[in-house]
C-alpha positions as CSV (number, residue, x, y, z in Angstrom):
1,M,0.0,0.0,0.0
2,A,1.3,3.4,-1.0
3,F,0.8,5.1,2.4
4,F,3.4,2.8,4.0
5,K,6.2,3.3,1.5
6,S,8.0,6.2,3.1
7,F,7.7,5.2,6.8
8,V,10.4,2.5,7.5
9,L,13.3,4.8,8.3
10,T,11.3,7.8,9.7
11,S,10.1,8.6,13.2
12,S,6.4,8.2,12.5
13,A,4.4,5.3,11.0
14,P,0.8,4.2,10.7
15,V,-0.3,2.1,13.6
16,I,-2.5,-0.9,13.7
17,E,-4.4,-0.9,17.0
18,G,-5.2,-4.2,18.7
19,N,-6.7,-5.2,22.0
20,G,-3.9,-4.3,24.5
21,V,-1.3,-4.1,21.7
22,F,-0.4,-2.1,18.7
23,L,1.7,-2.9,15.6
24,R,3.8,-0.5,13.6
25,V,6.6,-0.6,11.0
26,P,10.1,-0.9,12.5
27,R,12.5,2.0,12.6
28,M,16.1,2.6,13.5
29,S,15.3,3.9,16.9
30,D,13.9,0.5,17.8
31,F,17.3,-1.1,17.5
32,E,18.3,-1.2,21.2
33,E,15.0,-2.6,22.4
34,W,14.8,-5.0,19.5
35,S,18.3,-6.4,19.9
36,A,17.9,-6.7,23.7
37,L,14.7,-8.7,23.3
38,R,15.9,-10.9,20.5
39,G,19.2,-11.5,22.4
40,E,17.6,-12.5,25.7
41,S,15.1,-14.7,23.8
42,R,17.7,-16.4,21.5
43,E,17.6,-19.9,23.1
44,F,13.8,-19.7,23.2
45,L,13.4,-18.7,19.5
46,A,16.3,-20.7,18.0
47,P,14.5,-24.1,17.7
48,W,11.7,-22.4,15.6
49,E,13.7,-20.1,13.3
50,P,16.3,-20.3,10.5
51,V,19.9,-20.1,11.8
52,W,20.7,-16.5,12.8
53,P,23.6,-14.8,11.0
54,E,26.6,-14.2,13.3
55,D,26.0,-10.4,13.1
56,D,22.2,-10.6,13.4
57,L,22.0,-8.5,16.5
58,T,24.3,-5.7,15.4
59,R,23.3,-2.2,14.5
60,S,24.5,-2.6,10.9
61,A,22.6,-5.8,10.4
62,F,19.4,-4.1,11.8
63,R,19.9,-1.2,9.3
64,R,20.2,-3.8,6.5
65,R,17.0,-5.4,7.7
66,L,15.2,-2.1,7.6
67,R,16.4,-1.4,4.1
68,R,15.1,-4.9,3.0
69,Y,11.8,-4.1,4.7
70,E,11.7,-0.7,2.8
71,R,12.4,-2.5,-0.5
72,D,9.6,-5.0,0.2
73,L,7.2,-2.1,1.0
74,H,8.1,-0.3,-2.2
75,E,7.6,-3.5,-4.2
76,E,4.5,-4.2,-2.3
77,S,5.8,-7.8,-1.7
78,G,6.0,-7.7,2.1
79,Y,5.1,-5.8,5.3
80,A,7.0,-6.1,8.6
81,F,5.7,-4.9,12.0
82,L,6.8,-4.8,15.6
83,I,4.3,-5.6,18.3
84,F,4.1,-3.3,21.4
85,R,2.2,-3.6,24.6
86,T,-0.2,-0.6,24.6
87,A,0.0,0.1,28.4
88,D,3.7,1.0,28.4
89,R,4.8,0.8,24.7
90,T,7.1,-2.1,25.5
91,L,8.2,-4.2,22.5
92,V,7.0,-7.8,22.9
93,G,7.5,-9.3,19.4
94,G,7.1,-9.0,15.7
95,A,5.0,-10.1,12.8
96,T,5.3,-10.1,9.0
97,L,3.2,-10.5,5.9
98,T,5.5,-11.7,3.1
99,N,5.6,-13.3,-0.3
100,L,2.5,-11.3,-1.4
101,R,1.2,-12.5,-4.7
102,R,-1.3,-10.5,-6.7
103,G,-3.1,-11.3,-9.9
104,A,-5.1,-14.5,-9.6
105,A,-3.7,-15.4,-6.2
106,Q,-4.2,-12.4,-3.9
107,A,-2.3,-14.2,-1.1
108,G,0.5,-13.7,1.4
109,S,2.3,-15.5,4.2
110,L,2.1,-14.7,7.9
111,G,5.1,-15.0,10.2
112,Y,5.7,-14.0,13.8
113,W,7.9,-14.2,16.8
114,M,7.5,-13.4,20.5
115,G,10.0,-12.5,23.2
116,K,10.5,-15.2,25.8
117,S,9.3,-13.1,28.7
118,F,6.1,-12.2,26.9
119,A,5.2,-15.7,25.5
120,G,2.0,-17.4,26.6
121,K,0.4,-14.2,27.8
122,G,-1.9,-13.5,24.8
123,Y,0.1,-10.7,23.1
124,M,0.6,-12.7,19.9
125,S,-3.1,-13.6,19.8
126,A,-4.0,-9.9,20.1
127,G,-1.4,-8.9,17.5
128,V,-2.5,-11.5,14.9
129,A,-6.1,-10.7,15.6
130,A,-5.4,-7.0,14.7
131,L,-3.2,-7.9,11.7
132,V,-5.7,-10.3,10.0
133,P,-8.4,-7.7,9.3
134,F,-5.6,-5.3,8.0
135,A,-4.4,-8.0,5.6
136,H,-7.8,-8.8,4.3
137,S,-9.3,-5.3,4.1
138,M,-6.4,-2.9,3.6
139,L,-4.1,-5.2,1.6
140,R,-7.1,-7.0,0.0
141,L,-5.6,-10.4,0.5
142,R,-8.1,-13.1,-0.2
143,R,-5.9,-15.8,1.5
144,I,-3.4,-15.6,4.4
145,E,-1.1,-18.6,4.7
146,A,1.1,-19.8,7.6
147,A,3.4,-22.7,8.3
148,C,4.7,-24.1,11.6
149,L,6.7,-27.1,12.7
150,L,4.6,-30.2,13.6
151,S,6.0,-30.0,17.1
152,N,5.1,-26.3,17.6
153,A,2.1,-26.6,19.8
154,A,1.9,-22.9,20.6
155,S,1.7,-21.9,17.0
156,I,-0.8,-24.6,16.2
157,R,-3.0,-23.3,19.0
158,L,-2.6,-19.7,17.9
159,L,-3.4,-20.3,14.2
160,E,-6.5,-22.4,15.0
161,K,-7.7,-19.8,17.5
162,M,-7.3,-17.2,14.6
163,N,-9.6,-19.4,12.4
164,F,-6.8,-20.7,10.2
165,L,-7.6,-24.2,8.8
166,R,-5.0,-26.9,8.5
167,E,-4.5,-27.8,4.9
168,G,-1.7,-30.4,5.0
169,V,1.9,-31.2,5.5
170,A,4.8,-29.9,3.4
171,R,7.8,-32.1,3.5
172,Q,11.2,-30.4,4.3
173,Y,9.4,-27.0,3.7
174,L,11.9,-24.7,5.5
175,S,15.4,-24.9,6.9
176,I,14.9,-24.4,10.7
177,A,17.8,-24.5,13.2
178,G,20.0,-25.8,10.5
179,S,17.8,-28.7,9.3
180,W,15.2,-29.1,6.6
181,R,11.9,-29.7,8.5
182,D,8.4,-30.7,7.6
183,H,5.8,-28.1,8.3
184,L,2.0,-28.0,8.9
185,L,0.4,-25.7,6.3
186,Y,-2.5,-23.4,7.5
187,A,-4.5,-20.8,5.7
188,R,-7.6,-18.6,6.2
189,L,-9.7,-16.7,3.6
190,S,-11.2,-13.3,3.8
191,S,-14.6,-15.0,3.9
192,D,-13.7,-16.9,7.1
193,P,-14.8,-15.6,10.5
194,L,-12.6,-12.9,11.8
195,P,-10.4,-13.9,14.9
196,P,-11.8,-13.1,18.3
197,K,-10.4,-9.9,19.9
198,L,-8.7,-11.5,22.8
199,A,-7.0,-9.3,25.4
200,P,-3.5,-10.2,26.8
201,K,-3.4,-11.6,30.3
202,P,-2.8,-8.9,33.0
């Protein structure tokens, strides 16, 4: 969407409001909080993510990340967000809509991560519940897809709570933690019921 294109490296950005959380495009001033949260959550996140580059938590790598996000925005192929707790504007995690396909597909892929100290408290449910209507209405995506490891019970619960339907298993779908892993494939359509607006736990 055109209104997002100039916001990645600036101090202001459109905000997606959720129930107890808000989402916005990352900016350079987020680096310290982002790197601290990712760093303290590394062991928690590593089993579910691709291998991190050695310099992943450096300022220069974060700047490259923002430039990639900006390129994706300009190409309208992807949208990256950070998720903040509304009460104190604390960073709790992140979410992405990537691999956007237009034409006959009108589809994209949902990804997300949550800081260890905020996991299991409903922040991701609130974030995804806010992002889904944005994806369907503002981005006009007919279909939102997501994939998770067969052993990722938390992601399975999240996706099914958000009215994603399990569509099958993709063999060796992604390289996670250094190994090619099978993934469960989920998707929801714009005609499916919207997710419930659940509030994070106090």
